[in-house]
C-alpha positions in Angstrom: -249.9 -177.1 -77.7 -249.8 -179.4 -80.7 -250.1 -183.1 -79.9 -246.8 -184.8 -80.5 -246.0 -188.3 -81.9 -243.3 -189.9 -79.7 -241.1 -192.9 -80.6 -238.7 -194.3 -78.0 -235.9 -196.7 -78.5 -235.6 -199.4 -75.7 -232.0 -200.3 -74.8 -230.0 -197.5 -73.4 -232.9 -195.1 -73.9 -235.9 -196.4 -71.9 -233.9 -199.0 -70.1 -230.7 -199.0 -68.0 -228.2 -201.2 -70.0 -226.6 -202.4 -66.8 -229.9 -203.8 -65.3 -232.1 -204.2 -68.3 -234.9 -202.5 -66.4 -236.9 -199.4 -67.4 -235.7 -196.2 -65.8 -238.5 -195.1 -63.4 -238.5 -191.5 -64.5 -238.8 -192.6 -68.1 -241.9 -194.7 -67.3 -243.4 -191.7 -65.5 -242.7 -189.4 -68.5 -244.5 -191.8 -70.8 -247.5 -191.9 -68.5 -247.6 -188.1 -68.4 -247.2 -187.8 -72.2 -250.2 -190.1 -72.8 -252.2 -188.3 -70.1 -251.5 -185.0 -72.0 -252.9 -186.5 -75.2 -249.7 -187.3 -77.1 -249.2 -190.4 -79.1 -246.6 -192.6 -77.5 -244.8 -195.7 -79.1 -241.8 -197.9 -78.7 -239.5 -198.1 -81.7 -237.2 -201.1 -81.6 -235.3 -203.5 -83.8 -236.4 -206.4 -81.6 -238.9 -208.9 -82.9 -242.5 -208.5 -81.9 -242.6 -211.5 -79.6 -239.6 -210.1 -77.6 -241.3 -206.8 -76.8 -244.9 -207.6 -75.9 -244.1 -208.0 -72.2 -242.3 -204.7 -72.1 -245.1 -202.9 -74.0 -247.6 -204.2 -71.5 -245.4 -203.3 -68.5 -245.2 -199.8 -69.7 -248.9 -199.6 -70.2 -248.5 -198.7 -73.9 -250.5 -199.8 -76.9 -248.3 -198.9 -79.8 -245.0 -200.2 -81.1 -242.7 -200.2 -84.1 -240.8 -203.4 -83.9 -239.0 -206.1 -86.0 -236.6 -203.5 -87.3 -239.4 -201.3 -88.5 -241.3 -204.0 -90.3 -243.6 -204.8 -87.4 -246.3 -202.5 -86.2 -248.6 -202.7 -83.2 -251.4 -200.1 -83.0 -253.9 -200.0 -80.2 -252.6 -203.4 -79.0 -253.2 -205.1 -82.4 -250.4 -206.4 -84.6 -251.3 -204.9 -87.9 -248.1 -205.6 -89.8 -245.1 -208.0 -89.4 -243.3 -208.4 -92.7 -240.8 -211.2 -93.3 -237.5 -210.8 -95.1 -237.3 -210.8 -98.9 -237.3 -214.6 -99.3 -235.3 -214.7 -102.5 -232.4 -212.6 -101.1 -232.5 -214.4 -97.8 -232.1 -217.7 -99.5 -229.1 -216.4 -101.5 -227.3 -215.2 -98.3 -228.1 -218.4 -96.4 -226.7 -220.6 -99.2 -223.6 -218.4 -99.4 -223.0 -219.1 -95.7 -223.7 -222.8 -96.1 -221.2 -223.1 -98.9 -218.6 -221.5 -96.8 -219.2 -223.8 -93.9 -220.7 -221.1 -91.7 -223.4 -222.2 -89.2 -226.9 -220.8 -89.8 -230.0 -220.6 -87.6 -233.3 -219.5 -89.2 -236.4 -218.0 -87.6 -239.5 -219.0 -89.6 -242.0 -217.2 -87.5 -242.6 -214.6 -84.7 -241.2 -216.8 -81.9 -238.0 -217.8 -80.2 -237.8 -221.0 -82.4 -234.8 -221.2 -84.8 -234.4 -224.0 -87.3 -231.4 -225.7 -88.9 -230.5 -229.0 -90.6 -227.4 -229.3 -88.3 -226.0 -227.9 -85.1 -223.0 -226.2 -86.8 -223.9 -222.8 -85.4 -223.6 -223.8 -81.8 -220.5 -225.9 -82.5 -218.8 -222.9 -84.0 -219.8 -220.1 -81.6 -221.9 -221.6 -78.9 -225.6 -220.8 -78.1 -227.3 -217.5 -79.0 -227.1 -214.9 -76.2 -230.9 -214.8 -75.7 -233.6 -217.3 -74.9 -233.9 -219.8 -77.8 -235.7 -222.9 -78.8 -233.4 -224.8 -81.1 -235.1 -227.1 -83.7 -232.3 -229.2 -85.3 -233.7 -231.5 -87.9 -231.6 -233.2 -90.6 -234.6 -233.1 -92.9 -235.0 -229.4 -92.6 -234.9 -227.6 -96.0 -234.9 -223.9 -95.9 -235.9 -223.7 -99.6 -239.3 -225.1 -98.6 -239.9 -222.4 -96.0 -242.7 -220.0 -97.1 -241.4 -217.2 -94.9 -238.1 -216.2 -93.3 -238.3 -213.5 -90.5 -234.6 -213.5 -89.4 -231.5 -215.6 -89.5 -228.2 -215.8 -87.7 -224.8 -216.6 -89.1 -221.8 -217.8 -87.0 -219.6 -215.2 -88.6 -216.7 -213.6 -86.8 -215.7 -210.0 -87.4 -212.7 -211.2 -89.4 -215.0 -213.3 -91.6 -217.5 -210.5 -92.1 -216.4 -209.6 -95.7 -217.1 -213.2 -96.8 -220.9 -212.4 -96.8 -221.7 -209.3 -98.9 -224.2 -206.7 -97.5 -227.7 -207.6 -98.5 -229.8 -205.0 -100.3 -233.2 -205.5 -98.8 -232.3 -206.2 -95.2 -229.2 -205.7 -92.9 -226.4 -207.6 -91.4 -226.2 -206.5 -87.7 -223.6 -207.4 -85.1 -224.4 -206.9 -81.4 -222.0 -209.6 -80.2 -218.5 -210.5 -81.5 -219.4 -214.1 -82.2 -222.2 -213.9 -84.7 -224.4 -211.7 -86.8 -228.1 -211.5 -87.3 -229.8 -210.7 -90.6 -233.0 -208.8 -90.2 -234.8 -205.6 -91.1 -233.2 -202.4 -89.9 -235.5 -199.5 -90.9 -237.2 -198.1 -87.9 -237.8 -194.9 -89.9 -240.1 -196.8 -92.2 -242.0 -198.1 -89.3 -242.5 -194.5 -88.1 -243.7 -193.5 -91.5 -246.1 -196.4 -91.5 -247.6 -195.3 -88.2 -248.1 -191.8 -89.6 -249.8 -193.3 -92.6 -252.1 -195.6 -90.7 -253.2 -192.8 -88.3 -252.9 -189.8 -90.6 -250.5 -188.0 -88.4 -248.1 -185.2 -89.5 -244.3 -185.8 -89.8 -243.5 -182.4 -88.2 -245.0 -183.5 -84.9 -242.8 -186.6 -84.6 -240.2 -186.7 -81.7 -237.8 -189.6 -81.5 -235.5 -190.6 -78.6 -232.4 -192.8 -79.1 -228.9 -193.6 -77.9 -227.0 -195.9 -80.3 -225.9 -196.0 -83.9 -228.8 -198.2 -85.0 -231.1 -195.2 -84.1 -229.4 -193.0 -86.7 -232.0 -194.1 -89.3 -234.7 -192.6 -87.1 -232.9 -189.2 -86.8 -234.5 -187.4 -89.7 -234.6 -183.7 -90.4 -238.4 -183.9 -91.0 -239.0 -184.1 -87.2 -237.4 -183.6 -83.8 -234.6 -186.0 -82.8 -233.3 -186.3 -79.2 -230.1 -188.2 -78.2 -229.5 -189.5 -74.8 -226.5 -188.1 -72.9 -225.2 -191.7 -72.8 -225.6 -192.0 -76.5 -223.0 -192.5 -79.3 -221.2 -189.4 -80.4 -222.2 -189.8 -84.0 -225.9 -189.9 -83.0 -225.5 -186.8 -80.7 -224.0 -184.9 -83.7 -227.1 -185.5 -85.7 -229.6 -184.8 -82.9 -231.6 -181.6 -82.5 -231.1 -181.8 -78.8 -228.9 -183.9 -76.4 -230.5 -184.6 -73.1 -229.1 -186.0 -69.9 -228.1 -189.6 -69.5 -231.0 -192.0 -69.5 -230.4 -193.1 -65.9 -230.1 -189.4 -64.9 -233.7 -188.7 -65.9 -232.8 -187.8 -69.5 -236.2 -188.6 -71.0 -238.2 -186.9 -68.2 -236.0 -183.8 -68.2 -236.3 -183.3 -72.0 -240.1 -183.7 -71.9 -240.2 -181.0 -69.2 -237.8 -178.7 -71.0 -240.0 -178.7 -74.2 -243.2 -178.4 -72.3 -244.6 -181.7 -73.3 -245.3 -182.7 -69.7 
C-alpha cells in the first residue's frame, strides 16, 4: 500500500463541537495511521500558539496552522508568515475612519494591541482567551509585523470593509470578524514541497465551509457526515458523523488502518 499524506481539520472533524474534546476513535485512528507509516498532520486556521497543546495531546509532530501560513514539521515551527503589512494597514485605517473598534495581533500569542478600548465597548470581549494591551501611544503604522486583526463589525456593517486581496475576512461569531490568512491548501502544498511528497497521496478530512479550499481534485477529500452540504457535494467520499467514528470508519474502509 502506498503511504498516504493525511491532513485533518480540528473543529467538527477531530473534535466534538459540543465538548471541544477529541473524539476517542479519531485519536485512535491517527495513532494507527502513524503506526502504519503514513504521514499525519493537523490542518487548521487557528494560530500556531492556539494548537500546540492539541498537537502534543494527539502525539503528533506535524501541523498546518495560521490559515495555511504556519507550518510545524517534526515538532519544529518552520514557517509562520504574517499578513501583507501594506494591505493590513489599509484595512485597519479604513475601519478606524469608520469608528470601528480594532484589535491587532503583532505576534504568535494571545496578546492583542489597540490605542483605545473601542472594540470591547462596541461588541464586548473576544470569545477566546485574550491578553488586551490598550495603550494610547500605540501606533500600528510602527508595527513591523501584523499576524491577525479583529474588527468590531456586525453582519449589517460587513459591506463597509471591502474584501482584502491577500488575506480573508472571516466571521465565526455575529459580533465581529477576524482578518487572517485562509489558505490551508497552500499549507498542504508547502508540506509536500518541504518533504518531497506526491499530491496524489494526499487525503484531507473536513466538515465546514472553511475546509472547501482543501478539497482539491488533485487528491482525496473526505467530508464528515456532520459536515456542511456544500462541502459534502465536493467530497470524494462522505463518512459518518465525527462523533459516530467517522474518521476511524473511513480509514478502515479504505484500508489505511
